[in-house]
PAGUDREN-830021 format. One record per residue (C-alpha): chain; x, y, z; residue in one letter; residue number from 1. Coordinates in steps of 0.001 Angstrom, whole numbers, padded with zeros to 6 digits, always signed. Layout:
BEGIN
chaine,X,Y,Z,residu,num
A,X,Y,Z,a,NUM
...
This chain:
BEGIN
chaine,X,Y,Z,residu,num
A,-107993,+015044,-146161,m,1
A,-107329,+011837,-147384,k,2
A,-106276,+008698,-144614,i,3
A,-103859,+006830,-145370,l,4
A,-104358,+003420,-144442,q,5
A,-101830,+000472,-144162,n,6
A,-103082,-002979,-143727,n,7
A,-099416,-004490,-144666,k,8
A,-097904,-005172,-141352,g,9
A,-094230,-006691,-141024,f,10
A,-092810,-008096,-144077,t,11
A,-091067,-011629,-144114,l,12
A,-086928,-009976,-144225,i,13
A,-088157,-007729,-141419,e,14
A,-089007,-010366,-139068,l,15
A,-086132,-012594,-139888,i,16
A,-083863,-009639,-139068,i,17
A,-085438,-008929,-136050,a,18
A,-085245,-012697,-134669,m,19
A,-081464,-012547,-135951,i,20
A,-080843,-009421,-133752,i,21
A,-082780,-010953,-130681,i,22
A,-080475,-014616,-131117,s,23
A,-077310,-012341,-131123,i,24
A,-078074,-010642,-128023,i,25
A,-079246,-013934,-126284,t,26
A,-076508,-015623,-127362,a,27
A,-074296,-012746,-125891,g,28
A,-076053,-012949,-122590,n,29
A,-075693,-016462,-122192,i,30
A,-071660,-016707,-123152,y,31
A,-071506,-013302,-120381,i,32
A,-073386,-015390,-117839,y,33
A,-071759,-018529,-118116,g,34
A,-068583,-016797,-117604,g,35
A,-070280,-015372,-114551,f,36
A,-070879,-018492,-113456,i,37
A,-067263,-020263,-114331,s,38
A,-065720,-017139,-112202,s,39
A,-068025,-017763,-109406,a,40
A,-067217,-020982,-109317,q,41
A,-063023,-020560,-109029,v,42
A,-063833,-018076,-106434,s,43
A,-065544,-020133,-104194,s,44
A,-062931,-022856,-104504,t,45
A,-059941,-020850,-104042,v,46
A,-061976,-019636,-100948,s,47
A,-062334,-023002,-099877,n,48
A,-058512,-023355,-099996,i,49
A,-057828,-020419,-097813,n,50
A,-060196,-021724,-095603,k,51
A,-058589,-024785,-095619,l,52
A,-055086,-023739,-095539,s,53
A,-055987,-021938,-092662,k,54
A,-057074,-024514,-090576,a,55
A,-053867,-026484,-091569,c,56
A,-051826,-023404,-090093,v,57
A,-053673,-023757,-086808,t,58
A,-053436,-027525,-086581,y,59
A,-049660,-026754,-086792,s,60
A,-049671,-024095,-084316,s,61
A,-052034,-026776,-082100,d,62
A,-049365,-029268,-082452,n,63
A,-045978,-027026,-081338,g,64
A,-045433,-026096,-085522,g,65
A,-045526,-029713,-086361,s,66
A,-047830,-031007,-089598,f,67
A,-047337,-034529,-088304,n,68
A,-050442,-036536,-088837,g,69
A,-052497,-033682,-090931,l,70
A,-055293,-034952,-092889,t,71
A,-058901,-033740,-093367,a,72
A,-060182,-036164,-090223,y,73
A,-057445,-034623,-087667,m,74
A,-058732,-031235,-088485,l,75
A,-062543,-032301,-088276,q,76
A,-061334,-033966,-084733,q,77
A,-060086,-031002,-083746,d,78
A,-062924,-028774,-084860,s,79
A,-060714,-027027,-087406,l,80
A,-062574,-027528,-090307,l,81
A,-065301,-024859,-091270,p,82
A,-068383,-025886,-090594,n,83
A,-070675,-027971,-092953,g,84
A,-067702,-029731,-094141,w,85
A,-067670,-033833,-094807,l,86
A,-064811,-035958,-094017,v,87
A,-064769,-039679,-094147,s,88
A,-063973,-041805,-091033,s,89
A,-062612,-044275,-093077,e,90
A,-058959,-045133,-092846,e,91
A,-058058,-044849,-096272,n,92
A,-060223,-041475,-096739,n,93
A,-058961,-039819,-093935,q,94
A,-057463,-036920,-096273,n,95
A,-060726,-036070,-098076,n,96
A,-063002,-033365,-097298,a,97
A,-066019,-032014,-098986,n,98
A,-068308,-028883,-098174,p,99
A,-072023,-030017,-097954,l,100
A,-072838,-026437,-099892,n,101
A,-070186,-026884,-102795,n,102
A,-070778,-024206,-105202,k,103
A,-067455,-024589,-106889,g,104
A,-066386,-027108,-109325,i,105
A,-064183,-029213,-107131,v,106
A,-065756,-032610,-106309,a,107
A,-063146,-033514,-103518,d,108
A,-060277,-031523,-101525,y,109
A,-056935,-033402,-100081,w,110
A,-055293,-031982,-096991,i,111
A,-051972,-033938,-096030,g,112
A,-048240,-033934,-096105,e,113
A,-046360,-034258,-098989,p,114
A,-044696,-037803,-097821,k,115
A,-048741,-039136,-097495,d,116
A,-048882,-038989,-101255,w,117
A,-045047,-040221,-101940,g,118
A,-043764,-036378,-102658,i,119
A,-040505,-035215,-102246,n,120
A,-040752,-031367,-102169,i,121
A,-040313,-028597,-099462,n,122
A,-043515,-027933,-098246,a,123
A,-045427,-028277,-095019,n,124
A,-048936,-029638,-096516,y,125
A,-050441,-029964,-099262,i,126
A,-054098,-029151,-100355,i,127
A,-055418,-030786,-103671,g,128
A,-058481,-030519,-105592,i,129
A,-059856,-032813,-107731,m,130
A,-062743,-032411,-110525,s,131
A,-063939,-034040,-113229,l,132
A,-065634,-030503,-115070,s,133
A,-062766,-028413,-114373,m,134
A,-061133,-026671,-117218,t,135
A,-057329,-025757,-117911,d,136
A,-058096,-022564,-117510,r,137
A,-060294,-022868,-114372,q,138
A,-057375,-024276,-112980,a,139
A,-054938,-021859,-114176,l,140
A,-057334,-018843,-112289,q,141
A,-057022,-021193,-109674,i,142
A,-053403,-021556,-109102,c,143
A,-053000,-017425,-110212,n,144
A,-054882,-016912,-107282,a,145
A,-053009,-018786,-105073,l,146
A,-049250,-018222,-106491,e,147
A,-048270,-015939,-103726,n,148
A,-049099,-018587,-101147,q,149
A,-047671,-021810,-102426,i,150
A,-044557,-022673,-102616,s,151
A,-045364,-025870,-105153,y,152
A,-047818,-026983,-107760,i,153
A,-048125,-030569,-108527,i,154
A,-049734,-030648,-112276,w,155
A,-050006,-033917,-114036,r,156
A,-047818,-035341,-111620,d,157
A,-045192,-033413,-111649,t,158
A,-044047,-030966,-109301,p,159
A,-043072,-027522,-110088,y,160
A,-041342,-025020,-107681,s,161
A,-042792,-021899,-107653,l,162
A,-041559,-018718,-107895,p,163
A,-038921,-020607,-110125,g,164
A,-042063,-021448,-112463,s,165
A,-045188,-019756,-112674,t,166
A,-048772,-020795,-113049,c,167
A,-049055,-019492,-116285,a,168
A,-046082,-021593,-117326,g,169
A,-047098,-024714,-116003,v,170
A,-050887,-024928,-116724,i,171
A,-052182,-024179,-120456,p,172
A,-054535,-021484,-120915,n,173
A,-057160,-023477,-122657,n,174
A,-060546,-024511,-122268,n,175
A,-059678,-028562,-122362,t,176
A,-060955,-030018,-119388,l,177
A,-058604,-031663,-117119,i,178
A,-060105,-035318,-116740,s,179
A,-059632,-035450,-120343,n,180
A,-055944,-034989,-119978,s,181
A,-053770,-037461,-118096,s,182
A,-054645,-036612,-114483,g,183
A,-057814,-034153,-113192,s,184
A,-055947,-033353,-109771,a,185
A,-053949,-030857,-109060,i,186
A,-051848,-030422,-105632,l,187
A,-050701,-027029,-103824,f,188
A,-047812,-027358,-101541,g,189
A,-048234,-024791,-098799,f,190
């Protein structure tokens, strides 16, 4: 009996095809993983806004139904902010709050009354977000998650009443950084 011996190994074409297949699989996984990270950041931001909203409602309840004097600093003084949030004690930055272990895409959260920003809308309080790395698509996802809770969205310095408008009718669904547009802040009126 004759035993066949094959000492050839892989051809160059076979190696190139294998590398192409591995590259395609890796690129797909990176894209999917990036989507999971983006989705987790949006969820974290929505969760933070909901926590702040509950604190604002509690503040009002503790003050006879009034939102007068509502700032992040006052929420902290009344022990209404979630644990682990930093608030500036500087007079001109008392509306800013930041979670210590921020997993979201938002750098600053702003809390206050519409009059604090010179905005004439029929909302009890505003929670604003600012990010230098948020895209329009992420802003739209955050707005969509809050759409049933908010009465206004202030996008690029223009207030839009909800439900007269919808988030999808106000914020474009693309991957452009909002910091490259006319404004990197979004305000939600509750």
